[in-house]
Structures are given as structure tokens and as C-alpha cells.
A tleap script that builds the chain and sets N, CA, C and O, in Angstrom:
source leaprc.protein.ff14SB
mol = sequence {
  NMET LEU ILE LEU LYS ILE LEU LYS ASN LYS
  TYR PHE LEU VAL ILE ILE GLY LEU ILE VAL
  TRP LEU LEU TYR PHE ASP LYS ASN ASP VAL
  PHE THR GLN PHE ASP LEU VAL SER LYS CYS
  ASN LYS LEU ASN ALA GLU LYS GLU TYR TYR
  ILE ALA GLU ILE GLU ASN ASN LYS LYS GLU
  ILE LEU GLU LEU GLN THR ASN LYS GLU SER
  LEU GLU THR PHE ALA ARG GLU LYS TYR LEU
  MET LYS ARG ASP ASN GLU ASP VAL PHE VAL
  LEU VAL LYS CLYS
}
set mol.1.N position { -23.508 -18.149 -27.851 }
set mol.1.CA position { -24.806 -18.655 -27.545 }
set mol.1.C position { -24.972 -18.954 -26.063 }
set mol.1.O position { -25.976 -18.592 -25.449 }
set mol.2.N position { -23.967 -19.622 -25.498 }
set mol.2.CA position { -24.054 -19.991 -24.086 }
set mol.2.C position { -24.022 -18.753 -23.194 }
set mol.2.O position { -24.741 -18.681 -22.198 }
set mol.3.N position { -23.187 -17.780 -23.554 }
set mol.3.CA position { -23.083 -16.547 -22.772 }
set mol.3.C position { -24.393 -15.773 -22.849 }
set mol.3.O position { -24.835 -15.221 -21.841 }
set mol.4.N position { -25.007 -15.721 -23.991 }
set mol.4.CA position { -26.284 -15.036 -24.163 }
set mol.4.C position { -27.376 -15.723 -23.361 }
set mol.4.O position { -28.233 -15.059 -22.776 }
set mol.5.N position { -27.351 -17.037 -23.331 }
set mol.5.CA position { -28.336 -17.805 -22.565 }
set mol.5.C position { -28.172 -17.542 -21.069 }
set mol.5.O position { -29.162 -17.402 -20.350 }
set mol.6.N position { -26.910 -17.472 -20.592 }
set mol.6.CA position { -26.649 -17.193 -19.167 }
set mol.6.C position { -27.075 -15.777 -18.816 }
set mol.6.O position { -27.636 -15.554 -17.743 }
set mol.7.N position { -26.821 -14.813 -19.696 }
set mol.7.CA position { -27.182 -13.423 -19.420 }
set mol.7.C position { -28.693 -13.200 -19.428 }
set mol.7.O position { -29.169 -12.245 -18.814 }
set mol.8.N position { -29.455 -14.052 -20.104 }
set mol.8.CA position { -30.910 -13.927 -20.117 }
set mol.8.C position { -31.564 -14.656 -18.946 }
set mol.8.O position { -32.766 -14.516 -18.722 }
set mol.9.N position { -30.798 -15.416 -18.215 }
set mol.9.CA position { -31.335 -16.159 -17.078 }
set mol.9.C position { -31.722 -15.177 -15.979 }
set mol.9.O position { -30.888 -14.388 -15.536 }
set mol.10.N position { -32.983 -15.214 -15.533 }
set mol.10.CA position { -33.464 -14.237 -14.544 }
set mol.10.C position { -32.816 -14.426 -13.181 }
set mol.10.O position { -32.626 -13.443 -12.464 }
set mol.11.N position { -32.478 -15.624 -12.803 }
set mol.11.CA position { -31.832 -15.864 -11.510 }
set mol.11.C position { -30.419 -15.267 -11.494 }
set mol.11.O position { -29.986 -14.679 -10.503 }
set mol.12.N position { -29.728 -15.431 -12.600 }
set mol.12.CA position { -28.396 -14.861 -12.720 }
set mol.12.C position { -28.459 -13.337 -12.639 }
set mol.12.O position { -27.637 -12.715 -11.966 }
set mol.13.N position { -29.423 -12.742 -13.316 }
set mol.13.CA position { -29.577 -11.287 -13.287 }
set mol.13.C position { -29.938 -10.777 -11.892 }
set mol.13.O position { -29.443 -9.739 -11.454 }
set mol.14.N position { -30.798 -11.514 -11.204 }
set mol.14.CA position { -31.171 -11.117 -9.844 }
set mol.14.C position { -29.971 -11.215 -8.903 }
set mol.14.O position { -29.771 -10.336 -8.065 }
set mol.15.N position { -29.185 -12.257 -9.032 }
set mol.15.CA position { -28.004 -12.420 -8.174 }
set mol.15.C position { -26.988 -11.321 -8.462 }
set mol.15.O position { -26.422 -10.756 -7.527 }
set mol.16.N position { -26.745 -11.006 -9.723 }
set mol.16.CA position { -25.817 -9.930 -10.078 }
set mol.16.C position { -26.331 -8.594 -9.547 }
set mol.16.O position { -25.562 -7.799 -9.005 }
set mol.17.N position { -27.632 -8.349 -9.703 }
set mol.17.CA position { -28.232 -7.116 -9.183 }
set mol.17.C position { -28.097 -7.022 -7.673 }
set mol.17.O position { -27.791 -5.953 -7.145 }
set mol.18.N position { -28.318 -8.123 -6.974 }
set mol.18.CA position { -28.188 -8.151 -5.510 }
set mol.18.C position { -26.737 -7.884 -5.083 }
set mol.18.O position { -26.494 -7.146 -4.129 }
set mol.19.N position { -25.799 -8.476 -5.779 }
set mol.19.CA position { -24.384 -8.257 -5.449 }
set mol.19.C position { -24.005 -6.795 -5.665 }
set mol.19.O position { -23.328 -6.196 -4.829 }
set mol.20.N position { -24.439 -6.225 -6.780 }
set mol.20.CA position { -24.141 -4.814 -7.051 }
set mol.20.C position { -24.790 -3.936 -5.992 }
set mol.20.O position { -24.168 -2.992 -5.504 }
set mol.21.N position { -26.033 -4.237 -5.631 }
set mol.21.CA position { -26.727 -3.450 -4.613 }
set mol.21.C position { -25.981 -3.510 -3.278 }
set mol.21.O position { -25.772 -2.481 -2.636 }
set mol.22.N position { -25.588 -4.691 -2.869 }
set mol.22.CA position { -24.908 -4.845 -1.586 }
set mol.22.C position { -23.523 -4.207 -1.596 }
set mol.22.O position { -23.072 -3.708 -0.564 }
set mol.23.N position { -22.845 -4.213 -2.729 }
set mol.23.CA position { -21.500 -3.648 -2.788 }
set mol.23.C position { -21.504 -2.120 -2.822 }
set mol.23.O position { -20.607 -1.498 -2.253 }
set mol.24.N position { -22.474 -1.512 -3.462 }
set mol.24.CA position { -22.393 -0.071 -3.704 }
set mol.24.C position { -23.513 0.761 -3.095 }
set mol.24.O position { -23.251 1.866 -2.620 }
set mol.25.N position { -24.743 0.279 -3.088 }
set mol.25.CA position { -25.875 1.133 -2.749 }
set mol.25.C position { -26.437 0.910 -1.355 }
set mol.25.O position { -27.185 1.756 -0.866 }
set mol.26.N position { -26.119 -0.155 -0.718 }
set mol.26.CA position { -26.672 -0.456 0.596 }
set mol.26.C position { -26.070 0.453 1.658 }
set mol.26.O position { -24.969 0.977 1.490 }
set mol.27.N position { -26.801 0.634 2.747 }
set mol.27.CA position { -26.326 1.459 3.860 }
set mol.27.C position { -25.028 0.890 4.450 }
set mol.27.O position { -24.170 1.644 4.910 }
set mol.28.N position { -24.892 -0.405 4.436 }
set mol.28.CA position { -23.697 -1.068 4.978 }
set mol.28.C position { -22.849 -1.631 3.849 }
set mol.28.O position { -22.490 -2.809 3.870 }
set mol.29.N position { -22.529 -0.806 2.870 }
set mol.29.CA position { -21.759 -1.288 1.727 }
set mol.29.C position { -20.323 -1.610 2.125 }
set mol.29.O position { -19.905 -1.347 3.253 }
set mol.30.N position { -19.589 -2.172 1.203 }
set mol.30.CA position { -18.232 -2.647 1.473 }
set mol.30.C position { -17.303 -1.506 1.880 }
set mol.30.O position { -16.469 -1.669 2.771 }
set mol.31.N position { -17.445 -0.362 1.236 }
set mol.31.CA position { -16.546 0.759 1.522 }
set mol.31.C position { -16.794 1.322 2.922 }
set mol.31.O position { -15.853 1.687 3.626 }
set mol.32.N position { -18.063 1.390 3.319 }
set mol.32.CA position { -18.390 1.848 4.666 }
set mol.32.C position { -17.850 0.877 5.703 }
set mol.32.O position { -17.316 1.295 6.731 }
set mol.33.N position { -17.984 -0.411 5.440 }
set mol.33.CA position { -17.467 -1.409 6.370 }
set mol.33.C position { -15.948 -1.326 6.479 }
set mol.33.O position { -15.395 -1.477 7.569 }
set mol.34.N position { -15.277 -1.089 5.368 }
set mol.34.CA position { -13.826 -0.941 5.387 }
set mol.34.C position { -13.420 0.263 6.236 }
set mol.34.O position { -12.482 0.171 7.029 }
set mol.35.N position { -14.121 1.396 6.077 }
set mol.35.CA position { -13.830 2.586 6.882 }
set mol.35.C position { -14.063 2.324 8.364 }
set mol.35.O position { -13.268 2.742 9.206 }
set mol.36.N position { -15.151 1.633 8.678 }
set mol.36.CA position { -15.455 1.343 10.078 }
set mol.36.C position { -14.409 0.420 10.705 }
set mol.36.O position { -14.038 0.600 11.865 }
set mol.37.N position { -13.939 -0.552 9.952 }
set mol.37.CA position { -12.908 -1.466 10.471 }
set mol.37.C position { -11.602 -0.704 10.704 }
set mol.37.O position { -10.924 -0.929 11.706 }
set mol.38.N position { -11.249 0.192 9.785 }
set mol.38.CA position { -10.012 0.957 9.970 }
set mol.38.C position { -10.130 1.909 11.162 }
set mol.38.O position { -9.163 2.089 11.903 }
set mol.39.N position { -11.303 2.519 11.355 }
set mol.39.CA position { -11.497 3.379 12.529 }
set mol.39.C position { -11.435 2.569 13.818 }
set mol.39.O position { -10.880 3.021 14.820 }
set mol.40.N position { -12.004 1.381 13.786 }
set mol.40.CA position { -11.966 0.514 14.971 }
set mol.40.C position { -10.533 0.122 15.312 }
set mol.40.O position { -10.154 0.125 16.484 }
set mol.41.N position { -9.738 -0.212 14.310 }
set mol.41.CA position { -8.326 -0.557 14.547 }
set mol.41.C position { -7.554 0.636 15.101 }
set mol.41.O position { -6.714 0.482 15.988 }
set mol.42.N position { -7.841 1.819 14.576 }
set mol.42.CA position { -7.171 3.030 15.060 }
set mol.42.C position { -7.540 3.298 16.516 }
set mol.42.O position { -6.679 3.645 17.325 }
set mol.43.N position { -8.823 3.136 16.850 }
set mol.43.CA position { -9.257 3.361 18.232 }
set mol.43.C position { -8.673 2.319 19.182 }
set mol.43.O position { -8.359 2.636 20.330 }
set mol.44.N position { -8.526 1.091 18.720 }
set mol.44.CA position { -7.903 0.069 19.564 }
set mol.44.C position { -6.439 0.389 19.819 }
set mol.44.O position { -5.935 0.155 20.917 }
set mol.45.N position { -5.750 0.925 18.811 }
set mol.45.CA position { -4.352 1.317 19.008 }
set mol.45.C position { -4.258 2.474 19.999 }
set mol.45.O position { -3.374 2.488 20.855 }
set mol.46.N position { -5.167 3.443 19.888 }
set mol.46.CA position { -5.181 4.554 20.844 }
set mol.46.C position { -5.499 4.057 22.246 }
set mol.46.O position { -4.943 4.553 23.226 }
set mol.47.N position { -6.384 3.090 22.343 }
set mol.47.CA position { -6.738 2.518 23.648 }
set mol.47.C position { -5.509 1.888 24.305 }
set mol.47.O position { -5.254 2.093 25.492 }
set mol.48.N position { -4.757 1.123 23.524 }
set mol.48.CA position { -3.535 0.507 24.052 }
set mol.48.C position { -2.534 1.574 24.490 }
set mol.48.O position { -1.885 1.430 25.526 }
set mol.49.N position { -2.410 2.633 23.711 }
set mol.49.CA position { -1.495 3.720 24.068 }
set mol.49.C position { -1.904 4.350 25.398 }
set mol.49.O position { -1.066 4.559 26.275 }
set mol.50.N position { -3.188 4.648 25.543 }
set mol.50.CA position { -3.634 5.300 26.768 }
set mol.50.C position { -3.571 4.369 27.980 }
set mol.50.O position { -3.328 4.831 29.095 }
set mol.51.N position { -3.782 3.092 27.782 }
set mol.51.CA position { -3.632 2.141 28.885 }
set mol.51.C position { -2.177 2.115 29.345 }
set mol.51.O position { -1.901 2.084 30.544 }
set mol.52.N position { -1.253 2.126 28.394 }
set mol.52.CA position { 0.173 2.144 28.751 }
set mol.52.C position { 0.528 3.453 29.458 }
set mol.52.O position { 1.292 3.441 30.424 }
set mol.53.N position { -0.016 4.580 28.992 }
set mol.53.CA position { 0.241 5.870 29.642 }
set mol.53.C position { -0.314 5.886 31.063 }
set mol.53.O position { 0.325 6.432 31.963 }
set mol.54.N position { -1.472 5.306 31.281 }
set mol.54.CA position { -2.053 5.250 32.621 }
set mol.54.C position { -1.160 4.442 33.544 }
set mol.54.O position { -0.940 4.830 34.692 }
set mol.55.N position { -0.643 3.321 33.057 }
set mol.55.CA position { 0.255 2.502 33.870 }
set mol.55.C position { 1.537 3.266 34.199 }
set mol.55.O position { 2.019 3.206 35.330 }
set mol.56.N position { 2.089 3.979 33.223 }
set mol.56.CA position { 3.299 4.768 33.485 }
set mol.56.C position { 3.022 5.865 34.503 }
set mol.56.O position { 3.849 6.118 35.379 }
set mol.57.N position { 1.875 6.516 34.401 }
set mol.57.CA position { 1.525 7.569 35.351 }
set mol.57.C position { 1.309 7.014 36.751 }
set mol.57.O position { 1.683 7.656 37.732 }
set mol.58.N position { 0.711 5.832 36.858 }
set mol.58.CA position { 0.533 5.212 38.177 }
set mol.58.C position { 1.881 4.905 38.817 }
set mol.58.O position { 2.070 5.115 40.016 }
set mol.59.N position { 2.828 4.399 38.002 }
set mol.59.CA position { 4.166 4.112 38.526 }
set mol.59.C position { 4.856 5.402 38.972 }
set mol.59.O position { 5.511 5.439 40.013 }
set mol.60.N position { 4.702 6.452 38.175 }
set mol.60.CA position { 5.324 7.729 38.513 }
set mol.60.C position { 4.716 8.308 39.793 }
set mol.60.O position { 5.441 8.844 40.631 }
set mol.61.N position { 3.426 8.210 39.948 }
set mol.61.CA position { 2.760 8.708 41.162 }
set mol.61.C position { 3.242 7.927 42.377 }
set mol.61.O position { 3.529 8.508 43.423 }
set mol.62.N position { 3.330 6.612 42.233 }
set mol.62.CA position { 3.814 5.794 43.348 }
set mol.62.C position { 5.252 6.163 43.705 }
set mol.62.O position { 5.603 6.237 44.882 }
set mol.63.N position { 6.077 6.392 42.695 }
set mol.63.CA position { 7.465 6.796 42.938 }
set mol.63.C position { 7.519 8.145 43.649 }
set mol.63.O position { 8.315 8.336 44.569 }
set mol.64.N position { 6.673 9.077 43.223 }
set mol.64.CA position { 6.666 10.401 43.848 }
set mol.64.C position { 6.168 10.343 45.290 }
set mol.64.O position { 6.620 11.117 46.134 }
set mol.65.N position { 5.250 9.440 45.573 }
set mol.65.CA position { 4.718 9.329 46.929 }
set mol.65.C position { 5.683 8.637 47.875 }
set mol.65.O position { 5.636 8.864 49.084 }
set mol.66.N position { 6.553 7.800 47.345 }
set mol.66.CA position { 7.428 7.027 48.224 }
set mol.66.C position { 8.850 7.560 48.298 }
set mol.66.O position { 9.531 7.318 49.295 }
set mol.67.N position { 9.322 8.270 47.292 }
set mol.67.CA position { 10.710 8.698 47.237 }
set mol.67.C position { 10.777 10.227 47.276 }
set mol.67.O position { 10.298 10.902 46.365 }
set mol.68.N position { 11.378 10.761 48.341 }
set mol.68.CA position { 11.473 12.212 48.507 }
set mol.68.C position { 12.393 12.847 47.474 }
set mol.68.O position { 12.137 13.970 47.038 }
set mol.69.N position { 13.460 12.157 47.070 }
set mol.69.CA position { 14.377 12.715 46.075 }
set mol.69.C position { 13.694 12.876 44.715 }
set mol.69.O position { 13.886 13.883 44.034 }
set mol.70.N position { 12.905 11.892 44.331 }
set mol.70.CA position { 12.204 12.010 43.043 }
set mol.70.C position { 11.126 13.081 43.120 }
set mol.70.O position { 10.847 13.742 42.119 }
set mol.71.N position { 10.512 13.267 44.288 }
set mol.71.CA position { 9.527 14.331 44.460 }
set mol.71.C position { 10.194 15.700 44.320 }
set mol.71.O position { 9.640 16.602 43.693 }
set mol.72.N position { 11.386 15.851 44.907 }
set mol.72.CA position { 12.119 17.112 44.789 }
set mol.72.C position { 12.528 17.375 43.337 }
set mol.72.O position { 12.411 18.498 42.846 }
set mol.73.N position { 13.003 16.337 42.661 }
set mol.73.CA position { 13.379 16.483 41.251 }
set mol.73.C position { 12.177 16.867 40.400 }
set mol.73.O position { 12.285 17.723 39.523 }
set mol.74.N position { 11.047 16.247 40.651 }
set mol.74.CA position { 9.832 16.555 39.908 }
set mol.74.C position { 9.397 17.999 40.151 }
set mol.74.O position { 9.022 18.700 39.211 }
set mol.75.N position { 9.447 18.445 41.403 }
set mol.75.CA position { 9.044 19.815 41.726 }
set mol.75.C position { 9.987 20.828 41.082 }
set mol.75.O position { 9.545 21.880 40.619 }
set mol.76.N position { 11.262 20.524 41.049 }
set mol.76.CA position { 12.222 21.437 40.437 }
set mol.76.C position { 12.010 21.530 38.922 }
set mol.76.O position { 12.055 22.623 38.357 }
set mol.77.N position { 11.784 20.411 38.274 }
set mol.77.CA position { 11.655 20.407 36.811 }
set mol.77.C position { 10.290 20.907 36.353 }
set mol.77.O position { 10.201 21.673 35.393 }
set mol.78.N position { 9.243 20.486 37.020 }
set mol.78.CA position { 7.894 20.800 36.545 }
set mol.78.C position { 7.429 22.185 36.998 }
set mol.78.O position { 6.870 22.942 36.204 }
set mol.79.N position { 7.651 22.512 38.241 }
set mol.79.CA position { 7.118 23.752 38.802 }
set mol.79.C position { 8.178 24.811 39.068 }
set mol.79.O position { 7.879 25.855 39.648 }
set mol.80.N position { 9.420 24.550 38.646 }
set mol.80.CA position { 10.535 25.486 38.776 }
set mol.80.C position { 10.745 25.944 40.217 }
set mol.80.O position { 11.074 27.103 40.465 }
set mol.81.N position { 10.555 25.041 41.146 }
set mol.81.CA position { 10.784 25.359 42.561 }
set mol.81.C position { 12.285 25.305 42.834 }
set mol.81.O position { 13.050 24.679 42.100 }
set mol.82.N position { 12.682 25.985 43.920 }
set mol.82.CA position { 14.103 26.049 44.246 }
set mol.82.C position { 14.260 26.121 45.762 }
set mol.82.O position { 13.310 26.354 46.510 }
set mol.83.N position { 15.473 25.914 46.163 }
set mol.83.CA position { 15.794 26.106 47.578 }
set mol.83.C position { 16.074 27.584 47.814 }
set mol.83.O position { 16.183 28.363 46.867 }
set mol.84.N position { 16.190 27.965 49.081 }
set mol.84.CA position { 16.378 29.376 49.406 }
set mol.84.C position { 17.694 29.938 48.874 }
set mol.84.O position { 17.751 31.107 48.495 }
set mol.85.N position { 18.732 29.143 48.839 }
set mol.85.CA position { 20.037 29.646 48.439 }
set mol.85.C position { 20.358 29.367 46.960 }
set mol.85.O position { 21.529 29.376 46.579 }
set mol.86.N position { 19.361 29.125 46.139 }
set mol.86.CA position { 19.581 28.801 44.742 }
set mol.86.C position { 18.892 29.815 43.826 }
set mol.86.O position { 17.937 30.485 44.222 }
set mol.87.N position { 19.390 29.909 42.613 }
set mol.87.CA position { 18.748 30.701 41.572 }
set mol.87.C position { 18.326 29.755 40.452 }
set mol.87.O position { 19.006 28.770 40.166 }
set mol.88.N position { 17.207 30.064 39.829 }
set mol.88.CA position { 16.700 29.241 38.732 }
set mol.88.C position { 16.791 30.021 37.441 }
set mol.88.O position { 16.311 31.150 37.348 }
set mol.89.N position { 17.413 29.408 36.441 }
set mol.89.CA position { 17.496 29.997 35.119 }
set mol.89.C position { 16.719 29.111 34.164 }
set mol.89.O position { 16.973 27.910 34.069 }
set mol.90.N position { 15.764 29.714 33.451 }
set mol.90.CA position { 14.941 28.955 32.514 }
set mol.90.C position { 15.410 29.270 31.108 }
set mol.90.O position { 15.422 30.430 30.697 }
set mol.91.N position { 15.800 28.233 30.365 }
set mol.91.CA position { 16.247 28.382 28.995 }
set mol.91.C position { 15.119 27.902 28.069 }
set mol.91.O position { 14.643 26.772 28.184 }
set mol.92.N position { 14.706 28.777 27.157 }
set mol.92.CA position { 13.630 28.455 26.243 }
set mol.92.C position { 14.196 28.341 24.831 }
set mol.92.O position { 14.843 29.264 24.337 }
set mol.93.N position { 13.946 27.195 24.182 }
set mol.93.CA position { 14.407 26.999 22.812 }
set mol.93.C position { 13.360 27.556 21.863 }
set mol.93.O position { 12.159 27.372 22.060 }
set mol.94.N position { 13.839 28.248 20.820 }
set mol.94.CA position { 12.899 28.787 19.829 }
set mol.94.C position { 12.823 27.888 18.633 }
set mol.94.O position { 12.084 28.174 17.691 }
savepdb mol mol.pdb
quit
């Protein structure tokens, strides 16, 4: 009897209908919000990664500008440069 009386209450029905509407049918439903939060967290992690990479690249650039030995090492490894009396052998892993 009590359950039937509660289910016939129009305010209860309106509140249940509103909750169902907001959870499933609204443009900003719970599932969409969950996806947006996960995308935001992923983008924040990528942002932190790229900020760290930028800092590492700045340090590397400063090292290359100030240290001639590191500049020579970088040129040899990256651009396969050599001195006049040297030969360069490139080994490629398959």
C-alpha cells in the first residue's frame, strides 16, 4: 500500500523522470561528462610530457651551444659527420 501510494505521487514521478532525463537523454549526460573528464586528464598528462620534453630540449640546446665536444658528438651521431681521416659505418637493425 505504501509503495503504491509513493509511486502514484506526482512529485516523486517528476523527480524520477528528471533524474532519468539528466542521466541518459540530456546533451550533458553522465556518460558524456565521464568521457570529457577522461579526455581532459589524458590531455593534461600529454601537456606535462611535452613541458618536460621542452625543458630537456632547452638543456640540450644550451649544452650544444656551450660545449664543443658535445656539439661534435651530436653532429657525428645525428648527421653522420666525420673528420677527414675517418670512415663512417652505419649499422641498421632490421
